[in-house]
VEXLUMFI-765389 format. One record per residue (C-alpha): x, y, z; residue in three letters. Coordinates in steps of 0.2 Angstrom, whole numbers. Each point is the difference from the previous one (the first is absolute). Example, Ala and Ser with C-alpha at 12.3 -4.5 7.8 and 13.67 -1.06 7.14 Angstrom:
! residues 2
c1:c2:c3:rest
62:-22:39:ALA
6:17:-3:SER
***
This chain:
! residues 517
c1:c2:c3:rest
-152:206:-9:MET
17:5:-4:ILE
5:8:18:THR
-5:-16:8:ARG
10:-12:-14:LEU
16:9:6:THR
-4:1:17:GLY
-1:-18:0:SER
18:-3:-8:LEU
6:9:12:LEU
-6:-11:15:LEU
6:-17:-12:ILE
16:9:-3:GLY
1:4:20:LEU
-4:-18:6:ALA
12:-5:-13:ALA
14:12:8:ALA
-7:-6:18:ALA
1:-18:-2:PHE
17:-4:-11:GLY
10:16:15:GLN
-10:-15:12:GLY
10:-11:-9:MET
18:9:1:ILE
-2:3:17:ASP
-4:-19:5:GLN
17:-2:-9:ILE
10:13:8:ARG
-8:-7:16:SER
5:-19:-2:LYS
17:6:-7:GLY
2:-10:-15:GLU
-8:2:-19:LEU
-2:-16:-5:VAL
3:-5:-16:ILE
-5:-18:-10:ALA
13:-7:-12:THR
5:-17:-11:ASP
19:1:4:ALA
3:-10:-18:THR
3:14:-10:TYR
15:6:-1:PRO
6:13:-2:PRO
-14:8:8:PHE
-3:-10:13:GLU
11:-16:6:VAL
6:-10:15:VAL
17:2:6:LYS
6:-6:17:ASN
-19:1:6:ASP
-2:16:-2:GLU
-10:8:-17:ILE
11:8:-9:VAL
0:11:-19:GLY
-8:15:-8:PHE
-16:1:8:ASP
5:-5:17:ALA
13:16:0:ASP
-18:9:-7:VAL
-9:-6:14:GLY
12:1:16:ALA
0:19:-8:GLU
-21:1:1:LEU
1:-5:17:ALA
14:11:5:HIS
-7:16:-5:ASP
-16:-6:8:MET
8:-3:14:GLY
1:-19:5:VAL
7:-15:-5:LYS
-3:-10:-13:VAL
-7:-18:3:ARG
-2:-11:-17:TRP
-11:-14:-3:ILE
8:-16:-13:ASN
-15:-8:-8:LEU
-3:-9:-19:GLU
-6:12:-12:TRP
-14:-8:1:ALA
-6:5:19:GLY
11:20:0:VAL
-16:10:-6:LEU
-12:-11:11:GLY
9:9:14:CYS
-5:16:-4:LEU
-19:-5:1:GLU
3:-9:15:SER
9:14:7:GLY
18:-12:5:LYS
8:16:-8:ALA
-1:17:-5:ASP
9:-3:-18:LEU
6:-9:-13:VAL
19:2:-6:MET
1:-15:-12:ALA
4:4:-16:GLY
-18:5:-6:VAL
-6:3:-17:THR
-14:16:1:ILE
-13:-6:-9:THR
-19:7:-2:GLU
-8:-14:5:GLU
6:-3:15:ARG
0:19:3:LYS
-18:-7:0:THR
-1:-14:11:LYS
5:13:14:GLY
18:1:0:TYR
7:19:1:LEU
17:3:-10:PHE
11:13:6:SER
11:9:-17:ARG
11:-12:-9:PRO
18:1:12:TYR
8:-16:-16:PHE
-2:-3:-19:LEU
-1:-14:-4:SER
-6:-12:-15:GLY
0:-18:-7:GLN
15:-11:-9:VAL
-1:-13:-8:ILE
13:-16:10:ALA
6:-13:-12:ARG
13:-15:-4:ARG
15:5:-7:LYS
1:2:-18:GLY
-17:-7:-1:ASP
-2:12:-15:THR
-19:-6:-1:ARG
-6:16:14:ILE
6:15:-4:ARG
-18:13:3:GLN
-16:-5:6:PRO
-11:-5:-13:GLN
13:-16:0:ASP
-7:-4:17:LEU
-17:-7:-9:LYS
4:-16:-3:ASP
14:-2:15:LYS
-3:-7:16:ILE
3:17:11:VAL
3:0:19:SER
-5:15:11:VAL
-6:2:21:GLN
-16:1:2:ALA
-10:14:-1:GLU
14:12:-3:THR
0:11:-14:THR
13:-11:-11:GLY
-16:-15:1:GLN
-11:16:-6:PHE
14:6:-12:ALA
-1:-16:-10:VAL
-19:-3:-1:GLN
3:14:-9:ARG
11:-5:-11:ALA
-10:-15:-4:GLY
5:-13:7:VAL
-16:-12:5:PRO
0:-6:18:LYS
3:-19:-3:SER
20:9:-5:HIS
0:9:15:MET
9:-10:16:LEU
-3:12:13:LYS
14:-2:17:PHE
-1:10:17:ASP
19:6:-5:GLN
6:4:-14:ILE
16:-12:5:GLN
-12:-12:-4:ASP
-3:7:-14:GLY
17:-1:-9:LEU
6:-14:9:MET
-13:-8:-13:ASP
5:10:-11:VAL
16:-9:0:ARG
-6:-14:5:ASN
-8:0:-20:GLY
-17:-1:6:LYS
-2:18:-4:SER
5:11:-15:ASP
-1:14:9:ALA
-3:9:15:ALA
-7:15:-1:VAL
6:13:16:ALA
3:19:7:ASP
17:6:-9:LEU
9:2:18:PRO
-5:-12:9:THR
7:-13:-15:LEU
15:10:-1:GLN
0:-1:16:ALA
0:-20:0:ILE
10:-3:-13:LEU
14:7:6:ARG
1:-11:14:GLN
-6:-16:-7:GLY
-9:-10:-16:TYR
15:4:-14:PRO
-8:-13:-11:GLU
-14:17:-2:ILE
1:17:-9:GLU
-12:12:-2:LEU
-8:5:-18:ALA
-4:17:-8:GLY
-5:18:12:PRO
-13:-1:12:VAL
-16:-2:-10:PHE
-12:4:11:VAL
4:17:12:LYS
-6:0:17:GLU
1:13:14:ASN
2:-5:20:LEU
-10:6:15:GLY
-1:-2:18:ILE
-19:-9:4:VAL
-10:6:15:ALA
-17:-5:2:TRP
-17:9:-6:LYS
-5:10:18:THR
18:7:2:HIS
2:13:-12:PRO
8:13:11:GLU
14:-15:3:LEU
3:0:-19:THR
0:20:-1:SER
15:1:15:LEU
9:-16:-13:VAL
0:12:-15:ASN
5:14:9:GLN
15:-10:8:GLU
4:-9:-16:LEU
1:19:-9:ASP
13:4:16:HIS
10:-15:-5:MET
1:4:-17:MET
7:17:4:VAL
13:-2:13:ASP
9:-13:-9:GLY
-4:-16:14:ARG
-12:-7:-17:TYR
15:1:-13:ALA
12:-10:15:ALA
-11:-13:3:PHE
-1:2:-21:TYR
18:-2:-4:GLN
2:-14:18:ARG
-13:-13:-10:TRP
-2:5:-16:PHE
21:0:-6:HIS
-4:15:-9:GLU
-3:21:5:PRO
-15:5:-1:LEU
0:13:-14:THR
-9:16:-4:THR
-10:-9:-16:ALA
-5:-13:16:ILE
-5:11:8:VAL
-10:12:-12:ALA
-9:-16:-7:GLU
-8:-4:23:LEU
-6:20:-2:ASP
-7:-4:-15:GLY
-12:-15:7:VAL
-1:8:18:LYS
-19:1:-1:ASN
-3:-19:-4:ALA
-3:-4:18:GLY
-17:1:9:SER
-7:16:0:LYS
0:6:17:VAL
-3:16:10:LEU
16:11:8:ASP
-11:0:16:LEU
13:5:13:SER
-1:16:2:LYS
-21:-3:0:ILE
4:-17:15:ALA
10:15:8:LYS
-17:10:2:THR
-8:-16:7:ILE
12:-7:9:GLY
3:-18:4:PRO
-13:-11:-6:GLY
-8:-15:6:LYS
12:-18:1:PRO
-5:-10:-14:VAL
-14:-14:5:THR
-11:-14:-8:GLY
3:-19:-5:THR
9:-2:-18:ALA
-9:-12:-1:PHE
-13:0:-16:THR
-6:-12:-8:PHE
-7:4:-22:ARG
-9:-14:-6:TRP
1:13:-16:ASP
18:-8:2:LEU
-6:-14:6:PHE
-10:-7:-17:ARG
12:8:-11:GLU
14:-12:10:ALA
-10:-14:1:LEU
1:-10:-20:PRO
19:3:3:LEU
1:-5:16:LEU
-8:-14:-4:ALA
10:-8:-12:ARG
13:5:11:GLY
-9:-11:10:ALA
-3:-15:-14:LEU
19:-2:-1:LEU
2:0:18:THR
-11:-14:0:LEU
11:-8:-14:GLU
15:-1:7:LEU
-6:-4:15:THR
-7:-15:-6:ALA
14:-6:-13:ILE
15:3:15:SER
-14:-10:13:LEU
1:-14:-10:VAL
17:-1:-5:LEU
5:3:19:GLY
-9:-12:5:ILE
6:-15:-11:ALA
17:7:5:GLY
-2:1:18:GLY
-4:-17:-2:LEU
10:-9:-11:GLY
12:11:13:LEU
-6:-7:16:ALA
0:-18:-6:LEU
18:3:-5:VAL
2:5:17:ARG
-3:-14:10:ILE
5:-14:-12:SER
16:-9:2:PRO
9:8:-12:LEU
12:11:9:GLY
8:12:-11:PRO
-16:5:-10:LEU
-6:1:18:LYS
13:13:1:ALA
-2:10:-15:VAL
-19:-3:4:ALA
3:9:17:ALA
12:14:-7:VAL
-12:4:-10:TYR
-12:2:13:VAL
9:11:11:GLU
7:10:-15:VAL
-18:7:-6:ILE
-6:1:16:ARG
15:10:8:GLY
0:12:-15:THR
-13:16:-4:PRO
-14:-7:-15:LEU
4:16:-8:LEU
18:-2:-1:MET
-2:-16:-6:GLN
-13:8:-15:ILE
16:14:-2:TYR
11:-14:-3:VAL
-11:-12:-12:ILE
-6:16:-11:TYR
18:9:-1:PHE
13:-12:4:VAL
-3:-15:-10:LEU
-1:9:-16:PRO
19:2:4:ALA
0:-18:0:PHE
-11:0:-19:HIS
-15:-9:12:ILE
-12:15:-9:GLU
-17:0:5:MET
-17:11:-1:THR
-6:9:15:SER
-14:-9:5:PHE
12:-17:-3:GLU
12:8:11:ALA
-16:3:14:GLY
-9:-15:-1:VAL
21:-11:0:LEU
4:14:16:ALA
-15:-6:7:LEU
-1:-15:-2:SER
18:-3:8:LEU
-7:5:15:ASN
-17:-8:2:ALA
10:-14:-1:ALA
13:1:14:ALA
-14:5:13:TYR
-13:-12:-10:CYS
16:-12:4:SER
-1:4:20:GLU
-16:-3:0:VAL
0:-18:-8:PHE
15:-7:12:ARG
-12:6:16:ALA
-13:-8:-8:GLY
7:-18:-5:ILE
11:1:17:GLU
-17:2:9:SER
-6:-18:-5:ILE
4:-13:14:ASP
14:-10:-7:VAL
-11:-14:4:GLY
-10:3:-17:GLN
16:-4:-11:MET
4:-16:11:GLU
-16:-5:-3:ALA
0:3:-22:ALA
17:-8:1:ARG
-6:-15:9:SER
-12:-1:-14:LEU
13:-1:-14:ALA
-2:17:-6:MET
16:4:-6:THR
6:20:7:TYR
-6:9:-16:PRO
-21:-9:1:MET
1:2:19:SER
3:19:-2:MET
-13:2:-12:ARG
-15:-11:7:TRP
3:1:20:VAL
9:16:6:ILE
-5:13:-17:LEU
-17:1:2:PRO
1:2:21:GLN
14:11:-4:THR
-13:12:-13:LEU
-14:3:15:LYS
14:4:12:ARG
7:14:-16:VAL
-16:7:-4:LEU
-1:13:10:PRO
18:6:0:PRO
1:1:-18:LEU
-14:10:0:THR
8:11:11:ASN
14:-1:-12:GLU
-10:6:-15:ALA
-6:14:9:VAL
16:4:4:ALA
6:-2:-18:LEU
-14:10:-6:LEU
5:17:10:LYS
20:-4:-5:ASP
-6:1:-19:SER
2:19:2:SER
18:0:0:LEU
1:-4:-18:VAL
-4:15:-4:SER
17:5:0:VAL
5:-11:-16:VAL
-14:11:-8:ALA
-18:-11:0:LEU
-13:9:0:ALA
-8:-12:15:GLU
-13:10:13:LEU
15:6:12:MET
10:8:-14:ARG
-19:10:-8:VAL
-3:5:16:GLY
14:9:1:LYS
-1:7:-18:GLU
-17:8:4:ILE
5:8:17:ALA
16:7:-6:THR
-11:14:-10:ASN
-19:0:7:SER
2:14:14:GLY
-9:-14:10:SER
12:-17:5:PRO
-13:-2:13:THR
-14:-5:-12:THR
13:-8:-10:VAL
8:-12:14:TYR
-14:-4:10:LEU
-9:-4:-18:SER
17:-14:-2:VAL
-3:-6:19:ALA
-18:-4:-3:MET
5:-12:-15:PHE
13:-8:10:TYR
-15:-6:15:LEU
-11:-2:-17:ALA
13:-16:-3:MET
6:-5:14:THR
-17:1:12:LEU
-4:-15:-8:PRO
13:-9:-1:LEU
5:5:22:THR
-19:-9:1:TRP
3:-17:-9:LEU
15:0:10:VAL
-12:1:17:ARG
-9:-10:-6:ARG
13:-14:-4:LEU
8:1:16:GLU
-19:-5:8:VAL
-3:-13:-12:ARG
17:-8:3:PHE
2:4:18:SER
-2:-16:14:PRO
-12:10:6:THR
-11:7:-13:GLY
-1:-20:-7:ASN
-6:-4:18:GLN
-14:10:-3:ARG
-6:-6:-17:ARG
-1:-16:9:ARG
-11:7:15:VAL
-12:7:-15:ALA
***
């Protein structure tokens, strides 16, 4: 029995070695090591002159050099970085990723720690109410979504209703500066690097209150790649390259105490076997085959209630914004066709500015810039305002086109009956216009529902935001994003069906068919 068990374990080890060695051979055969990152995290990785630079960038380049290949970086939002491993689009992830047991259970393999980090509090200068984590419990705290900063805040006892989760910690710091948040929590080296470059109104409060180890991440099927990364990191720490990178990006020497501490947590990464000798005996493995598509029903069931709540908020945002947008669009259209010259010019400029700038930029301006003029609003109010103003501009063109499509004889006939201009519009022109614009307005509702996903940048937990948060650390982003897509389809399909029905109902051919019937 023992002999049989030992033989089984040896076979598993040989298979893992062959699989991992095959991955390394693939990297060498294609001549590049693909690393995914979120280059908004100084001093680890930032974009400068169209190139990703930073501590991670230097370490990653050396890893590729030691493998005899070039490095290619994929720059993504944090929510999509880890998913690149499951899909096979990236070989490694380097994005200041903290080693956690939860992430290990989701299928991520971590190298030995290559950097010692920790969470620290940032506050407005002079705000002595906040000195330690216990002071955050009744405060509004900004964090980067689904990072260990968020998890540290949760463990400190801050309720979810008091947390604002942003895609980038820089947005959280801006929220603190604008007075909407009381504090932000993030990695110490990142906050130090950001505060050196700006945000003079913000300071760090107290020392690190949660210590963390950062690792380089691979997918669970590539243990040999993780083993190789560990070996190369060891070499870099011995030959002085690591110390040079550390000095360059953290502006302080690598002390023997730091080296000793790194060695002390050397085994904090994933437990991977040193399979190099075994791999040599069995030769190169077969190329990795199969698909990264796996739909996990257990994860779907777990995520369903959260996604449903996000979908309800999406519908609420869309409904309010659509009503306000249609009302505003009709008003703009009436102004643009009126004889009021100055108002026509203002309306025309408004429409062109809104239609000529990205909705995402409009959301940023409303939420982050308006507070500088003492105009404060919540994330929900900012989202509704941005979507409503954007929808009004597009709806106005739909109404204007509909009004101008009505034969001019209709207005002349109404005026000949002693109707005033407002009465003619109210009782003759607009009823006919409404029939013609209903289909395109319904199309606008579909577009608005999908555009509502952009408000996630101001920490609003609508459907797409909830999906990103679940996908980031789920180990199966394919499942989560397909679930999100199904929710959007469930919400948009009734609207698209309504569009088709309205087009048939109000089209001349549709009316003719009904008369014949």
